[in-house]
C-alpha positions in Angstrom: 85.8 75.6 89.8 86.8 72.0 89.2 85.8 69.2 91.5 87.4 66.0 92.8 85.8 63.0 94.5 85.5 62.9 98.3 84.9 59.9 100.6 82.5 61.8 102.8 79.0 61.3 101.7 80.0 60.5 98.2 79.9 64.2 97.3 82.4 66.4 95.6 85.3 68.5 97.0 85.0 72.1 95.8 88.4 73.2 94.4 89.7 76.1 92.5 92.9 75.5 90.5 93.9 72.8 92.9 93.1 74.8 96.0 90.4 73.2 98.2 88.0 75.5 100.1 84.3 76.1 100.4 84.5 78.6 103.3 83.4 82.1 102.4 86.9 83.5 103.0 88.3 81.1 100.4 85.5 81.8 98.0 86.4 85.5 98.3 90.0 84.7 97.5 89.1 82.7 94.5 87.1 85.6 93.1 90.0 88.0 93.6 92.2 85.5 91.8 89.8 85.4 88.8 89.7 89.2 88.6 93.4 89.9 89.1 95.0 87.0 87.1 94.4 88.5 83.6 96.2 91.7 84.7 99.9 92.3 85.3 99.3 93.9 88.8 101.8 92.9 91.5 100.2 90.8 94.2 101.3 90.4 97.8 100.0 87.3 99.5 100.2 87.2 103.3 99.3 84.6 105.8 100.8 82.0 108.2 103.1 79.3 107.1 101.4 76.4 105.5 98.2 78.3 104.4 98.8 77.7 100.7 100.4 81.0 99.5 102.4 79.4 96.7 99.3 77.6 95.4 97.6 81.0 95.1 100.6 82.4 93.3 100.6 79.4 90.8 96.9 79.9 90.2 97.4 83.6 89.4 100.0 82.5 86.8 98.0 79.7 85.2 94.9 81.9 84.8 96.9 84.9 83.4 97.9 85.7 79.8 101.4 84.5 80.8 100.1 81.0 81.6 102.3 79.5 78.8 105.4 81.1 80.2 107.4 79.9 83.2 106.4 80.1 86.8 109.6 80.6 88.7 109.5 80.5 92.5 112.3 82.0 94.6 112.4 81.2 98.3 114.2 84.3 99.6 114.5 83.0 103.2 116.0 79.7 102.2 118.9 81.2 100.1 121.9 82.8 102.0 121.9 86.6 101.6 125.2 86.6 99.8 123.9 84.2 97.2 120.4 85.6 96.8 121.4 88.5 94.5 123.1 86.1 92.1 120.2 83.7 92.3 117.7 86.4 91.4 119.7 88.4 88.8 122.4 86.1 87.7 126.1 86.8 87.6 129.1 87.0 85.2 132.1 84.7 85.3 134.6 85.8 88.0 132.1 88.1 89.7 132.9 86.5 93.0 134.9 83.5 94.4 133.5 80.4 92.9 131.8 82.0 89.9 133.6 79.9 87.4 131.0 80.5 84.7 128.2 83.0 83.9 124.8 82.1 85.2 121.3 83.3 84.2 119.2 84.5 87.2 115.6 83.6 88.1 114.3 86.9 86.7 115.7 86.2 83.3 114.3 82.6 83.4 110.9 84.1 84.2 110.9 86.5 81.3 107.5 86.4 79.7 106.1 84.5 82.8 105.7 85.0 86.5 108.3 85.1 89.3 107.1 84.2 92.8 109.2 85.8 95.6 108.3 83.8 98.7 109.4 85.1 102.2 110.0 88.5 100.7 110.3 90.0 104.2 113.7 88.3 104.6 115.3 90.2 101.7 118.1 92.6 102.6 117.8 96.4 102.1 120.4 96.2 99.3 118.3 93.7 97.3 115.1 95.6 98.1 116.5 98.6 96.1 117.4 96.4 93.1 114.0 94.8 93.2 112.2 98.2 93.3 114.0 99.1 90.1 112.9 95.9 88.4 109.3 96.5 89.4 109.4 100.0 88.1 111.1 99.5 84.7 112.0 95.8 84.3 115.8 96.5 84.3 118.7 95.1 86.3 122.4 94.3 86.0 123.7 90.8 86.8 126.3 90.6 89.5 129.7 91.6 88.1 128.1 93.0 84.9 128.0 96.6 83.6 125.4 95.8 81.0 121.7 96.2 81.7 119.2 93.5 81.0 115.5 93.9 80.5 112.7 91.4 81.4 109.0 91.4 81.1 107.7 89.5 84.2 104.7 89.5 86.5 105.8 89.7 90.2 103.9 87.9 92.9 105.3 88.1 96.5 104.4 86.4 99.7 105.3 86.6 103.4 104.3 85.3 106.8 105.6 88.4 108.5 103.9 91.7 109.0 105.5 94.0 106.4 103.7 97.0 107.9 105.5 96.3 111.1 108.8 95.8 109.2 108.3 99.2 107.5 107.6 100.9 110.8 110.8 99.3 112.1 112.8 100.4 109.0 113.5 96.9 108.1 111.6 97.0 104.8 111.3 99.9 102.3 108.0 101.6 102.4 108.1 102.4 98.7 108.7 98.7 97.8 106.0 97.6 100.2 103.3 99.7 98.3 104.7 98.6 94.9 104.2 95.0 95.9 100.9 95.4 97.6 98.9 96.6 94.6 96.6 93.8 95.2 96.8 92.2 98.7 95.5 88.6 99.4 95.4 87.4 103.0 95.2 83.6 103.4 93.2 82.6 106.5 94.7 80.1 108.9 93.0 76.7 108.9 91.6 77.2 112.4 89.5 80.1 110.9 87.9 77.8 108.4 87.3 74.5 110.2 84.4 73.8 108.0 86.9 73.0 105.2 88.8 70.4 107.2 86.8 67.4 106.1 87.1 68.6 102.5 90.8 68.9 102.8 91.1 65.5 104.4 89.1 64.0 101.5 91.2 65.9 99.0 94.5 65.0 100.5 93.6 61.3 100.9 92.6 61.2 97.2 95.9 62.7 96.2 97.7 60.1 98.3 95.8 57.3 96.5 96.8 58.8 93.2 100.4 58.6 94.4 100.0 54.8 94.9 99.3 54.8 98.7 96.4 52.8 100.3 92.9 54.2 100.3 91.7 54.7 103.9 88.6 55.6 105.7 88.4 58.2 108.5 86.0 57.5 111.2 83.5 60.2 112.4 85.3 60.3 115.8 88.7 60.9 114.2 87.3 63.5 111.9 85.8 65.3 114.9 89.3 65.3 116.5 90.9 66.6 113.3 88.3 69.4 113.1 88.9 70.3 116.8 92.6 70.6 116.6 93.9 74.2 116.0 96.5 73.2 113.3 99.3 75.7 114.0 101.0 74.4 110.8 97.8 74.9 108.9 97.1 72.8 105.7 100.7 71.7 105.4 100.6 70.2 108.9 97.3 68.5 108.1 98.7 67.0 104.9 101.8 65.7 106.7 99.7 64.1 109.5 97.4 62.4 107.0 100.3 61.0 105.0 101.9 59.7 108.2 98.6 58.0 109.1 98.3 56.4 105.6 101.9 55.2 105.5 101.9 53.8 109.0 98.2 52.7 108.9 96.7 49.6 110.3 95.6 46.6 108.2 92.0 47.6 108.3 92.9 50.8 106.5 90.9 52.9 108.9 92.0 56.1 110.7 90.3 56.1 114.1 91.0 58.3 117.1 93.4 55.7 118.6 95.7 56.1 115.5 95.9 59.9 115.7 99.1 61.5 117.1 98.9 62.2 120.8 99.4 65.9 120.4 96.2 66.2 118.3 94.1 64.7 121.1 95.8 66.7 123.9 95.4 70.1 122.3 92.9 72.6 123.7 90.7 74.9 121.8 92.5 78.1 120.9 91.3 81.6 120.1 92.2 83.8 117.1 95.5 84.7 118.7 96.4 81.2 119.5 95.8 81.6 123.3 94.2 78.5 125.0 90.5 79.0 125.5 89.1 76.7 128.3 85.6 78.0 128.3 82.9 76.0 126.7 80.3 78.2 125.0 76.9 76.6 125.2 73.8 77.8 123.6 73.4 80.4 126.4 77.0 81.6 126.1 79.0 82.5 129.2 78.9 85.2 131.9 81.8 87.3 130.6 82.1 89.6 133.6 82.0 86.8 136.1 84.7 84.9 134.2 86.9 88.0 134.0 86.4 88.7 137.6 87.5 85.1 138.5 90.6 85.5 136.3 91.5 88.8 138.1 91.0 87.1 141.5 93.4 84.4 140.7 96.0 86.7 139.3 95.9 89.0 142.3 96.0 85.9 144.6 99.1 84.7 142.9 100.8 88.1 143.3 99.9 88.2 147.0 101.3 84.7 147.4 104.5 85.6 145.7 104.8 88.8 147.7 104.1 87.0 151.1 101.0 89.1 151.5 102.9 92.4 151.0 100.4 94.5 149.0 103.0 97.0 147.9 105.2 94.2 146.4 102.1 92.5 144.9 101.2 95.8 143.2 104.7 96.0 141.8 104.3 92.4 140.4 101.0 93.4 138.9 102.4 96.6 137.5 99.6 98.7 139.1 99.7 101.5 141.6 99.4 100.3 145.3 96.3 102.4 145.7 94.7 100.8 142.6 95.3 97.4 144.1 94.0 98.4 147.5 90.8 99.8 145.9 90.3 96.5 144.0 90.7 94.5 147.2 88.3 96.7 149.1 85.7 96.3 146.3 86.2 92.6 146.2 85.8 92.2 149.9 82.6 94.2 149.8 81.3 92.0 146.9 82.0 88.8 148.9 84.6 87.7 146.3 86.4 84.4 147.1 89.5 86.5 147.1 88.3 88.1 150.4 88.9 84.8 152.1 92.6 85.2 151.5 92.8 88.8 152.8 91.8 88.2 156.4 89.5 90.6 158.3 89.3 94.2 157.4 92.0 96.6 158.6 91.9 97.0 162.4 90.1 93.8 163.1 92.0 90.9 164.6 91.8 87.2 164.0 90.3 84.9 166.5 93.6 84.6 168.3 94.1 88.4 168.4 96.5 88.6 165.5 96.1 90.5 162.3 96.3 88.5 159.1 99.9 88.2 158.2 100.0 84.6 156.8 101.0 83.7 153.2 97.8 83.7 151.0 96.8 80.5 149.3 94.5 79.9 146.4 92.8 76.9 147.8 89.4 78.6 148.1 89.3 80.0 144.5 87.7 78.3 141.6 90.1 76.7 139.0 91.9 79.2 136.9 91.6 79.0 133.1 94.8 78.7 131.2 96.4 82.0 130.4 98.6 81.9 127.3 99.0 78.2 127.8 100.3 78.7 131.5 98.2 77.8 134.5 98.6 80.3 137.3 98.7 78.5 140.7 
């Protein structure tokens, strides 16, 4: 593991083949790379966009016996489907309109080295068949050719899609999936390894200085904001934000909270699935059942409001049986839930003016509702 200088505490940034990460999940990935790189096993790298899948593929190549050969990336999702076959396998002159000369494909260029098939999940079924044959025996025919070519390449693929789901939906060949997934490597999103953010900040800033940009200092408050932000674009987004801050930085060459983009400061904490999480977990934690009960109260109150107090319609909106809703309301009334204030008196009892409760429910008496999927239910 090599090391580069950091501006935080004067220590060192732990890196592996240019990949920064001290989190246990990254250390596990580094160990897998060490063990798999010397082999010719196919590797499938999965993870969200911006997590560093191509860096892992390049590390596998450099540490392999093919390290002196070419590392040839192919971004399958960025090349039109009608051109991808030619891009990968080459073509003969006149094979299609515009093919004025023969062309060597990426597989031939990678002969003796490694080919990296990024966004493999976007590949058409026709090309999947051809790729499966290359994996099995290294043979293929260029577009428009009847002669078979042979290559000796190591194949590394990556995707940000669920190939298991694509297989289940018959969008991706099951046999190809298992041939690619001999060794799986799953890249964690940056929000799952927040401990690495200050290391990544130091590493990226050092790289920017090496490119001739100004050296800057990140204040503790700004670093805290960076570590709190969920980074949906992962390391790539972090890198782009930092470069923007350096290029547009102030004369003091300091990145403080005031200089950070507004969306970083406005973001809420998110859970593993990206849903907003408004609860603050203190040392004692939270009362899970009370919080869930409060959420249920607010959702039921919203359904009652939209239905004008009609419990049958509210049950339809909630996608539950009417009897289920009635039982919940009965239980909540008995428990003294704030929702009971919206229900009026029990059946058969009138209001103070002799009427039964028929008014539109409101949610004024309920506690504030946490965000659900980023949408606040009124």
